[in-house]
C-alpha positions in Angstrom: -25.8 -32.6 -0.4 -23.1 -32.9 -3.5 -21.3 -29.9 -4.4 -22.5 -30.3 -8.2 -26.2 -30.7 -6.8 -28.3 -27.8 -7.9 -29.3 -25.9 -4.5 -32.5 -25.8 -2.8 -34.4 -22.7 -1.4 -36.9 -22.5 1.3 -39.6 -19.8 1.7 -41.1 -19.6 5.6 -44.4 -17.9 6.0 -44.4 -17.7 9.7 -47.5 -16.3 11.7 -49.1 -16.2 14.9 -50.9 -19.5 14.6 -48.6 -21.6 12.2 -45.3 -21.8 10.3 -45.5 -23.1 6.7 -42.1 -23.9 4.8 -42.1 -24.1 1.0 -39.1 -26.0 -0.6 -38.0 -24.7 -4.2 -35.5 -26.1 -6.7 -33.4 -23.9 -8.8 -36.4 -23.8 -11.7 -38.7 -22.2 -8.7 -40.5 -25.5 -8.6 -42.5 -26.6 -5.0 -40.6 -29.9 -4.4 -41.7 -29.9 -0.5 -43.9 -28.3 2.1 -43.7 -28.4 5.7 -45.6 -27.1 8.9 -45.4 -26.3 12.3 -46.5 -24.4 15.1 -46.6 -20.4 15.7 -43.4 -18.5 14.6 -44.3 -15.0 16.0 -40.9 -14.1 16.9 -41.8 -11.0 18.9 -44.3 -13.0 21.0 -43.1 -16.7 21.0 -39.1 -15.9 20.7 -37.1 -19.1 21.0 -40.3 -21.6 20.2 -40.8 -19.3 17.0 -37.0 -20.3 16.1 -37.6 -23.8 16.7 -41.0 -23.6 14.7 -38.9 -22.4 11.4 -36.6 -25.4 12.0 -39.4 -27.8 12.8 -41.3 -26.7 9.6 -37.9 -26.9 7.1 -37.3 -30.5 8.5 -41.0 -31.4 7.3 -40.5 -29.8 4.3 -37.1 -32.3 3.7 -39.3 -35.2 5.0 -42.0 -34.5 2.4 -39.9 -33.7 -0.7 -38.7 -36.2 -3.2 -35.0 -35.3 -2.1 -35.3 -35.7 1.8 -33.1 -38.5 2.0 -30.1 -36.6 0.7 -31.1 -33.1 2.0 -30.3 -31.6 5.1 -30.9 -28.1 7.1 -27.7 -26.9 6.2 -28.0 -27.5 2.6 -30.8 -25.2 2.2 -30.8 -21.3 1.7 -33.8 -20.2 3.9 -35.7 -16.9 3.7 -38.5 -16.0 6.2 -41.4 -13.5 6.4 -42.2 -13.2 10.1 -44.7 -11.8 12.5 -43.3 -9.7 14.7 -39.8 -9.3 12.6 -40.2 -5.6 12.4 -39.6 -4.8 16.1 -36.2 -4.4 17.2 -36.1 -6.8 20.1 -37.1 -9.5 17.6 -34.9 -8.4 14.9 -32.0 -8.3 17.3 -32.9 -12.2 18.2 -32.6 -13.3 14.7 -29.8 -11.6 13.6 -28.2 -13.3 16.5 -29.5 -16.6 16.3 -27.2 -19.5 15.1 -29.3 -21.1 12.6 -28.6 -24.7 11.3 -29.2 -23.5 7.4 -26.7 -22.7 4.8 -27.9 -19.1 5.0 -30.8 -17.0 6.4 -32.8 -13.9 5.7 -35.7 -12.6 7.1 -38.1 -9.7 6.9 -41.8 -9.3 8.4 -44.5 -11.5 7.0 -46.3 -8.2 5.8 -43.5 -8.0 3.4 -43.3 -11.4 2.3 -47.1 -11.4 1.6 -47.0 -8.2 -0.4 -44.0 -9.5 -2.8 -45.9 -12.9 -3.2 -49.5 -11.4 -3.6 -48.2 -9.5 -6.7 -45.6 -11.6 -7.7 -42.9 -8.7 -6.8 -44.8 -5.7 -8.2 -46.8 -2.9 -7.1 -50.0 -3.6 -5.3 -51.5 -3.7 -1.8 -52.7 -6.4 0.4 -55.3 -6.8 3.3 -54.2 -9.3 6.0 -56.9 -11.0 8.1 -55.8 -13.8 10.4 -54.7 -13.9 14.2 -53.9 -10.3 13.4 -54.6 -8.0 11.0 -53.0 -5.4 9.1 -52.7 -3.6 5.4 -50.0 -2.8 3.5 -48.9 -1.0 0.0 -45.8 -1.7 -2.1 -45.1 1.1 -4.4 -41.5 1.4 -6.1 -40.1 -1.0 -3.7 -41.1 1.0 -0.7 -43.4 -0.8 2.0 -45.9 1.0 4.0 -47.7 -0.6 6.9 -51.2 0.5 7.9 -52.4 -1.1 11.1 -51.0 -4.3 12.5 -50.1 -2.8 16.0 -50.6 -5.9 17.8 -53.0 -7.9 19.9 -53.2 -5.4 23.0 -53.0 -2.1 20.8 -54.8 -3.0 17.3 -55.6 -5.9 15.0 -59.2 -5.0 14.9 -61.2 -6.9 12.7 -58.8 -9.7 13.1 -59.5 -13.6 14.5 -58.4 -12.7 17.8 -60.1 -9.4 17.9 -63.2 -10.8 17.1 -63.0 -13.8 19.7 -62.1 -10.9 22.4 -65.4 -9.0 21.4 -67.5 -12.1 21.5 -65.9 -12.9 24.8 -66.3 -9.5 26.1 -70.0 -9.5 25.0 -70.6 -12.8 26.7 -69.5 -11.5 30.0 -71.6 -8.6 30.0 -74.4 -10.6 29.0 -73.7 -13.0 31.8 -73.3 -10.1 34.1 -76.8 -8.8 32.9 -75.1 -5.5 31.5 -76.0 -6.7 27.7 -79.3 -8.0 26.3 -79.5 -11.7 25.6 -78.3 -12.4 22.4 -77.5 -15.6 20.5 -73.7 -15.2 20.2 -73.1 -15.0 23.8 -75.3 -18.3 24.2 -73.2 -20.1 21.7 -70.0 -19.0 23.5 -71.4 -20.7 26.8 -72.2 -23.6 25.0 -68.7 -23.9 23.1 -67.0 -24.0 26.7 -70.1 -25.6 28.6 -70.3 -23.0 31.3 -72.4 -19.7 32.1 -70.0 -18.6 34.7 -67.8 -15.6 34.1 -65.3 -16.7 36.5 -64.7 -19.6 34.7 -64.2 -17.8 31.3 -61.9 -15.5 32.5 -60.0 -18.0 34.1 -59.7 -19.7 30.7 -58.9 -16.7 28.7 -56.8 -14.4 31.1 -53.5 -15.7 30.0 -54.5 -17.1 26.6 -52.5 -16.2 23.5 -54.3 -14.1 20.5 -54.3 -17.4 18.5 -56.6 -19.2 21.3 -59.1 -15.9 20.9 -59.0 -16.4 17.3 -60.0 -19.7 17.3 -63.7 -18.2 18.2 -63.7 -16.3 14.9 -65.6 -18.7 13.0 -68.3 -18.9 15.6 -68.6 -15.1 15.5 -69.0 -15.1 11.8 -71.3 -17.6 11.6 -73.7 -15.8 14.1 -73.5 -12.9 11.8 -74.6 -14.6 8.8 -77.3 -15.9 10.8 -78.4 -12.6 11.6 -77.6 -12.1 15.4 -77.8 -8.0 15.8 -74.9 -8.2 18.5 -72.5 -10.4 16.2 -73.4 -8.3 13.3 -72.6 -5.2 15.3 -69.1 -6.8 16.1 -68.1 -7.9 12.6 -69.4 -4.7 10.8 -67.6 -2.5 13.3 -64.3 -4.7 12.6 -65.1 -4.6 8.9 -65.6 -0.6 8.7 -62.0 -0.4 10.1 -60.5 -3.2 7.7 -62.0 -1.4 4.9 -60.4 2.1 5.7 -56.9 0.7 6.1 -57.5 -1.4 2.9 -58.6 1.6 0.7 -55.7 3.6 2.0 -53.1 0.8 1.2 -54.8 0.7 -2.3 -54.5 4.6 -2.9 -50.8 4.4 -1.6 -49.8 1.3 -3.8 -52.0 3.0 -6.7 -52.7 -0.9 -7.8 -54.9 -4.0 -6.7 -55.6 -5.7 -3.3 -55.0 -9.1 -2.4 -56.5 -10.8 0.9 -54.6 -12.7 2.9 -55.0 -14.8 5.8 -57.8 -17.3 7.4 -60.5 -14.8 8.3 -60.0 -12.2 5.4 -62.4 -14.3 2.7 -65.1 -14.9 5.2 -65.1 -11.4 6.5 -64.8 -9.8 2.9 -68.8 -9.7 2.2 -68.9 -7.1 5.0 -66.0 -4.9 3.4 -67.1 -1.6 1.4 -68.0 -1.9 -2.3 -65.0 0.4 -3.3 -62.5 -1.9 -1.6 -64.2 -5.4 -2.9 -63.9 -4.2 -6.5 -60.5 -3.7 -6.3 -59.9 -7.5 -5.0 -57.8 -9.7 -7.2 -56.4 -13.1 -6.7 -53.0 -13.4 -5.5 -50.2 -14.1 -7.9 -47.9 -16.2 -5.5 -48.0 -17.2 -2.0 -46.1 -15.4 1.0 -43.4 -18.2 0.9 -42.7 -17.6 -2.6 -42.4 -14.0 -1.5 -39.8 -15.0 1.1 -38.0 -16.8 -1.5 -38.1 -13.6 -3.6 -37.0 -11.7 -0.9 -33.8 -13.5 -0.6 -33.0 -13.7 -4.4 -33.3 -9.6 -4.5 -31.0 -9.6 -1.2 -28.4 -11.8 -3.1 -28.4 -9.7 -6.0 -28.2 -6.6 -4.2 -25.1 -7.9 -2.5 -23.4 -9.2 -5.4 -23.9 -5.7 -7.1 -22.3 -3.7 -4.2 -19.2 -6.2 -4.5 
């Protein structure tokens, strides 16, 4: 990039299923977007770092300035799943990234910043995982989001896991016959508990989350067992969303691929506080970097 050329910025939203990069010019206009694999740095480690670089490369290629830009020309900031954990932060801080500069925070933080364009408010994230958060006077409060093994109730991965658990119980004749279990068996062309266990025993949360649309559709169609699962998850999501609304004293934005489909089962008090996102999480990552930069300048 020539010395007199205006700077370019990239905001990254890195989740458990995919990594999306959006390139902005100095006027905050989107000039390119890129997509790559999962970027939960706590779970995927070096693979998540590669995903970020791949997504940025893709954004460069998809931009009008692609032929004149390189990674080392770009100011990059990322909101990453798992970045709130100490081991992941250490890895990110030690990463010899290829960018002009790099900053990071949690995907929850950037989702909040984008959703309300930097203002106070709440978010409910329901994708591969689940979490709620509040932003009040620049203070971030997280509710839930404890990961696939210990939490993430109501998420895509959780819905998939519940469906598989029910299916195994049905095949073992420990649960009554139901549409959801039959649909799961049809999906994988097997009625063998062993085959299902072998398939999912070491599967990542994103693999479980692939079953979420099936669970939600069975619930919409009225299958009692699917409805029980979805309502249980939605009750939990309503509780953490209400807490986030109360702590932020603001409105709620839904984020994530499962958020909208499951919203019909959220409590009425939560649904009436839902508003459309003002910006995306990638803009939130860009905004986070500019705030960090301004803070450093003031401290000098």
